[in-house]
C-alpha positions as CSV (number, residue, x, y, z in Angstrom):
1,M,0.0,0.1,0.1
2,P,2.5,2.5,0.6
3,G,4.6,1.7,-2.5
4,F,1.1,2.0,-4.2
5,L,0.3,5.8,-2.8
6,L,3.8,7.0,-3.2
7,R,3.3,6.0,-7.1
8,R,0.2,7.6,-7.3
9,L,1.2,11.0,-5.4
10,G,4.1,11.4,-8.0
11,Q,1.7,10.5,-10.7
12,A,-0.8,12.9,-9.6
13,L,2.2,15.7,-9.0
14,V,3.1,15.3,-12.8
15,T,-0.4,15.9,-14.2
16,I,-1.1,18.9,-11.7
17,L,2.6,20.1,-12.9
18,G,1.2,19.5,-16.3
19,V,-2.3,20.9,-16.6
20,V,-1.0,24.0,-14.7
21,T,1.6,24.5,-17.4
22,L,-0.6,24.4,-20.1
23,I,-3.1,26.7,-18.6
24,F,-0.2,29.2,-17.5
25,F,0.9,29.3,-21.5
26,V,-2.5,29.1,-23.1
27,Q,-4.0,32.1,-21.7
28,R,-1.1,34.0,-22.5
29,L,-2.0,33.7,-26.4
30,T,-5.4,35.3,-25.5
31,G,-3.7,38.6,-25.2
32,D,-2.4,41.2,-22.5
33,P,-4.6,42.0,-20.3
34,T,-3.1,45.6,-19.0
35,Y,-5.6,46.5,-22.0
36,L,-8.4,45.8,-20.8
37,L,-7.7,47.4,-17.1
38,V,-6.7,50.9,-18.5
39,P,-9.1,53.8,-19.8
40,E,-9.6,54.5,-23.1
41,T,-7.6,57.8,-22.7
42,A,-4.7,55.8,-21.2
43,T,-0.9,56.9,-23.2
44,Q,1.1,54.3,-23.9
45,A,3.2,55.5,-21.1
46,D,0.3,54.8,-18.9
47,I,0.1,51.1,-20.3
48,A,3.7,50.5,-19.9
49,A,3.5,51.8,-16.1
50,L,0.2,49.1,-15.5
51,R,2.1,46.2,-17.5
52,H,5.7,46.9,-15.4
53,Q,3.8,47.0,-12.2
54,L,1.5,43.8,-12.5
55,G,4.6,42.2,-13.8
56,F,3.5,41.3,-17.5
57,D,6.2,43.0,-18.8
58,R,9.0,40.5,-17.8
59,P,9.7,37.3,-20.3
60,L,7.5,34.7,-19.9
61,P,9.7,32.3,-18.9
62,V,10.6,34.3,-15.8
63,Q,7.0,34.8,-15.3
64,Y,6.4,31.2,-15.3
65,L,9.5,30.4,-13.0
66,D,7.9,32.8,-10.2
67,F,4.6,31.6,-10.8
68,L,5.8,27.9,-10.0
69,G,7.8,29.8,-6.9
70,E,4.6,30.9,-5.5
71,L,2.8,27.9,-5.8
72,A,5.4,26.0,-3.9
73,R,4.3,28.5,-1.0
74,F,1.0,27.8,-1.9
75,D,0.6,31.2,-3.1
76,L,-1.9,31.4,-5.4
77,G,-1.4,35.3,-6.7
78,Q,-3.5,38.4,-6.5
79,S,-6.6,39.0,-9.1
80,V,-5.6,41.7,-11.8
81,V,-8.9,42.9,-11.8
82,Q,-10.2,43.1,-7.8
83,R,-6.7,43.3,-6.7
84,V,-7.7,40.8,-4.2
85,P,-5.9,37.3,-3.5
86,V,-6.6,34.4,-5.4
87,T,-7.5,32.4,-2.4
88,T,-10.2,34.9,-0.8
89,I,-12.0,35.0,-3.8
90,I,-11.8,31.2,-4.1
91,A,-12.4,30.3,-0.5
92,S,-15.9,32.9,-0.8
93,R,-17.4,31.3,-3.8
94,L,-16.0,27.6,-3.0
95,P,-18.9,26.9,-0.7
96,Y,-22.2,27.7,-2.9
97,T,-20.0,25.5,-5.5
98,L,-19.9,22.5,-3.0
99,M,-23.4,23.1,-2.1
100,L,-24.8,23.1,-5.8
101,A,-22.2,19.7,-7.1
102,A,-23.7,18.1,-3.6
103,G,-27.3,18.6,-4.8
104,A,-26.7,17.6,-8.2
105,L,-24.5,14.5,-6.7
106,I,-27.9,13.7,-4.4
107,V,-30.1,13.9,-8.1
108,A,-27.6,11.6,-10.1
109,C,-27.2,9.2,-7.4
110,G,-30.4,8.9,-5.7
111,I,-32.3,9.1,-9.1
112,G,-29.9,7.1,-11.5
113,V,-28.8,4.0,-9.4
114,P,-32.7,3.3,-8.6
115,I,-33.9,3.5,-12.0
116,G,-30.6,1.5,-13.0
117,I,-31.6,-0.9,-10.9
118,L,-35.6,-0.8,-12.4
119,L,-33.9,-1.2,-15.7
120,A,-32.1,-4.6,-15.1
121,I,-34.5,-6.2,-12.4
122,F,-37.9,-5.2,-14.2
123,R,-36.4,-4.4,-17.9
124,N,-39.9,-5.7,-19.7
125,S,-42.0,-3.7,-17.1
126,P,-43.9,-1.0,-19.0
127,A,-42.1,1.6,-15.9
128,A,-38.8,0.4,-17.2
129,K,-39.7,1.3,-20.2
130,A,-40.8,4.6,-19.3
131,A,-37.7,5.3,-17.1
132,A,-35.8,4.2,-19.8
133,G,-37.3,7.3,-22.2
134,F,-36.6,9.6,-19.1
135,V,-33.1,8.7,-18.9
136,L,-32.6,9.0,-23.1
137,A,-34.2,12.9,-22.7
138,A,-32.0,13.4,-19.7
139,Q,-29.0,12.1,-21.6
140,S,-29.9,14.1,-25.0
141,M,-30.4,17.5,-23.3
142,P,-27.7,19.9,-22.9
143,T,-27.2,21.4,-19.6
144,F,-27.8,24.9,-20.7
145,W,-31.4,24.1,-22.5
146,S,-32.4,22.1,-19.5
147,G,-31.6,25.1,-17.0
148,I,-33.4,27.5,-19.4
149,L,-36.6,25.3,-19.9
150,M,-37.2,24.8,-16.1
151,I,-36.8,28.5,-15.4
152,L,-39.6,28.8,-18.3
153,V,-41.8,26.3,-16.9
154,F,-41.2,26.5,-13.1
155,S,-40.4,29.7,-12.7
156,V,-42.4,31.8,-15.5
157,L,-45.1,29.7,-16.0
158,L,-45.9,28.2,-12.8
159,G,-44.2,30.3,-10.5
160,W,-43.2,27.4,-8.2
161,L,-39.5,28.0,-7.8
162,P,-37.5,31.3,-8.1
163,P,-35.4,31.4,-11.3
164,S,-31.7,32.6,-10.2
165,S,-29.6,33.5,-7.2
166,T,-29.7,32.0,-4.2
167,G,-31.7,32.1,-0.7
168,D,-33.1,28.9,0.8
169,L,-33.0,25.4,-0.6
170,S,-35.8,26.2,-3.1
171,H,-32.6,28.3,-5.1
172,L,-31.2,25.3,-5.0
173,V,-33.9,22.7,-6.9
174,M,-33.6,24.0,-10.3
175,P,-29.8,24.2,-10.5
176,S,-29.2,20.9,-8.5
177,F,-31.3,19.1,-11.6
178,A,-30.0,20.8,-14.6
179,L,-26.5,20.2,-13.1
180,G,-27.7,16.3,-12.1
181,L,-29.8,15.0,-15.0
182,L,-27.0,14.3,-17.2
183,S,-24.6,12.3,-14.6
184,M,-27.9,10.7,-14.0
185,A,-28.4,9.2,-17.2
186,T,-24.8,8.2,-17.0
187,F,-25.1,6.2,-13.4
188,A,-28.6,4.8,-14.7
189,R,-26.6,3.3,-17.9
190,I,-23.7,2.0,-15.8
191,T,-25.9,0.6,-12.9
192,R,-28.0,-1.1,-15.5
193,S,-25.2,-2.5,-17.2
194,A,-23.3,-3.8,-14.0
195,L,-26.8,-5.7,-12.7
196,L,-26.9,-7.2,-16.1
197,D,-23.7,-8.3,-16.3
198,E,-23.6,-9.7,-12.3
199,L,-27.1,-11.3,-13.5
200,S,-25.6,-13.2,-15.9
201,K,-23.4,-15.6,-13.8
202,D,-23.7,-18.8,-12.3
203,Y,-23.7,-17.7,-8.8
204,V,-27.1,-15.8,-9.5
205,R,-28.7,-18.8,-11.1
206,T,-27.6,-21.0,-8.2
207,A,-28.9,-18.7,-5.8
208,R,-32.4,-18.5,-7.6
209,S,-32.6,-21.9,-7.6
210,R,-32.0,-22.7,-3.6
211,G,-35.2,-20.0,-3.5
212,V,-33.3,-16.9,-2.5
213,R,-35.8,-13.6,-2.9
214,S,-34.6,-11.1,-5.5
215,G,-34.5,-8.6,-3.1
216,R,-32.2,-10.1,-0.5
217,L,-30.0,-11.4,-3.8
218,L,-29.8,-7.8,-4.9
219,I,-28.7,-6.2,-1.2
220,R,-26.5,-9.1,-0.3
221,H,-24.5,-9.9,-3.1
222,L,-25.4,-7.9,-6.4
223,A,-25.2,-4.6,-5.3
224,R,-22.0,-5.1,-4.0
225,N,-20.4,-7.2,-7.1
226,A,-21.7,-4.5,-9.2
227,S,-20.8,-1.4,-7.3
228,I,-17.1,-1.6,-8.9
229,P,-18.0,0.0,-12.3
230,V,-20.5,2.8,-10.2
231,I,-17.6,3.6,-8.4
232,T,-15.4,4.7,-11.2
233,V,-17.8,6.8,-12.5
234,A,-18.7,8.6,-9.2
235,A,-15.2,9.9,-9.6
236,L,-15.6,10.7,-12.5
237,E,-19.1,12.4,-12.4
238,I,-18.0,14.1,-9.2
239,S,-15.6,16.2,-11.5
240,N,-17.9,16.1,-14.4
241,L,-20.3,18.1,-12.0
242,L,-17.5,20.9,-10.9
243,A,-16.9,21.6,-14.3
244,G,-20.3,21.7,-15.6
245,A,-20.7,24.3,-12.5
246,V,-19.6,27.0,-15.1
247,I,-22.5,26.9,-17.3
248,V,-25.0,26.2,-14.7
249,E,-24.1,28.8,-12.5
250,T,-23.8,31.2,-15.6
251,V,-27.7,30.2,-16.3
252,F,-29.2,30.6,-13.1
253,A,-26.3,33.7,-11.6
254,W,-25.4,31.0,-8.9
255,P,-22.4,32.5,-7.1
256,G,-20.0,30.0,-7.7
257,L,-16.7,29.3,-8.8
258,G,-18.3,29.0,-12.2
259,Q,-19.4,32.0,-12.7
260,V,-16.1,33.6,-11.2
261,T,-14.3,31.8,-13.6
262,V,-16.5,33.3,-16.8
263,Q,-15.8,36.5,-15.7
264,A,-12.2,36.1,-15.1
265,I,-11.8,34.6,-18.8
266,L,-13.9,37.5,-20.1
267,A,-11.5,40.0,-18.2
268,R,-8.1,37.8,-18.6
269,D,-8.1,37.7,-14.8
270,F,-4.7,34.9,-15.4
271,M,-4.7,34.7,-11.4
272,I,-8.0,33.4,-11.1
273,V,-8.6,31.7,-13.9
274,Q,-5.4,29.2,-12.9
275,G,-6.5,29.0,-9.3
276,V,-9.9,27.7,-10.4
277,V,-8.2,25.2,-12.9
278,L,-5.7,24.2,-10.6
279,L,-8.3,23.3,-7.6
280,G,-10.1,21.1,-10.6
281,A,-7.0,19.0,-11.2
282,F,-6.4,18.4,-7.8
283,V,-9.8,17.5,-7.0
284,T,-10.3,15.5,-9.8
285,V,-6.6,13.4,-9.3
286,L,-8.2,13.0,-5.4
287,L,-10.6,11.6,-5.9
288,N,-9.2,8.9,-8.7
289,L,-6.8,7.8,-6.2
290,L,-9.7,7.6,-3.2
291,S,-11.9,5.6,-6.1
292,D,-8.6,3.1,-6.2
293,L,-8.6,3.0,-2.5
294,L,-12.3,1.8,-2.5
295,Y,-11.9,-0.6,-4.7
296,S,-10.2,-3.1,-2.5
297,L,-12.5,-2.0,0.4
298,V,-15.2,-3.1,-1.5
299,D,-14.3,-6.4,-3.0
300,P,-11.2,-7.4,-1.2
301,R,-10.2,-10.1,-3.6
302,I,-9.2,-6.8,-5.6
303,V,-5.1,-6.1,-4.9
304,L,-3.9,-2.5,-6.1
305,E,-0.5,-2.8,-7.8
306,G,2.0,-2.0,-5.4
307,A,0.1,-2.7,-2.4
308,R,1.4,-5.9,-2.2
């Protein structure tokens, strides 16, 4: 186990460094943010002075090395627009994004997994056919489109839910469903496939021949054996939920990291974008590591490479 963890941590550092390097240089291709910060009446001397103040007049390799040095000290720099530390901005917006992602994950797992079980166990029933149509619709509908439709139906036409911003739990309902529907369809398909694969195995036929009830068989054997692919998908889907929050937060004016990232991209606020991307890369790598560790807990027969 220690060897496995060390190797995965080494791979994680290389991955995060690659992501940080890519986003650092790609952002610089979009142009100089200094021109967006100065007034229209600014002279070339004013522009040069601001560029020097922000450090953008230095050679690009020097800026990159300085950025890595600050990153090694856990300093993400300062926003060039708001003149506030990036860590402060992320800390103020992160709780909203986590709240939205948690709501979407509840929608995805709480609806997707039971639908997947229904599609596998009662696959020829009318309810399963109706659920399959619902999954297909959820998988086919873009996030921004489902969000707009929800606002039109539940806010404008019916007046049941607030259309945007934050407040009580009612403000969280539509953004959570808009963000979680696509992941819900993924959970439903993976759960169905995993259960169908388990249902075709010999131990299931043996258990049924002995009179084991379907409910007990599902809880005692099928659910645990079919959980490995679901765990894998869960790690990926949580990362996708955080990434998809950029669109949902823009549609619903939700004050999370997605909204501030869009604003930072439009303003060429490199520091904020770098900080958010770094956080996303860290969360993705951590979730994949946790999913690998869960494999051996769910199924003791699985031995992690390097854990012997």
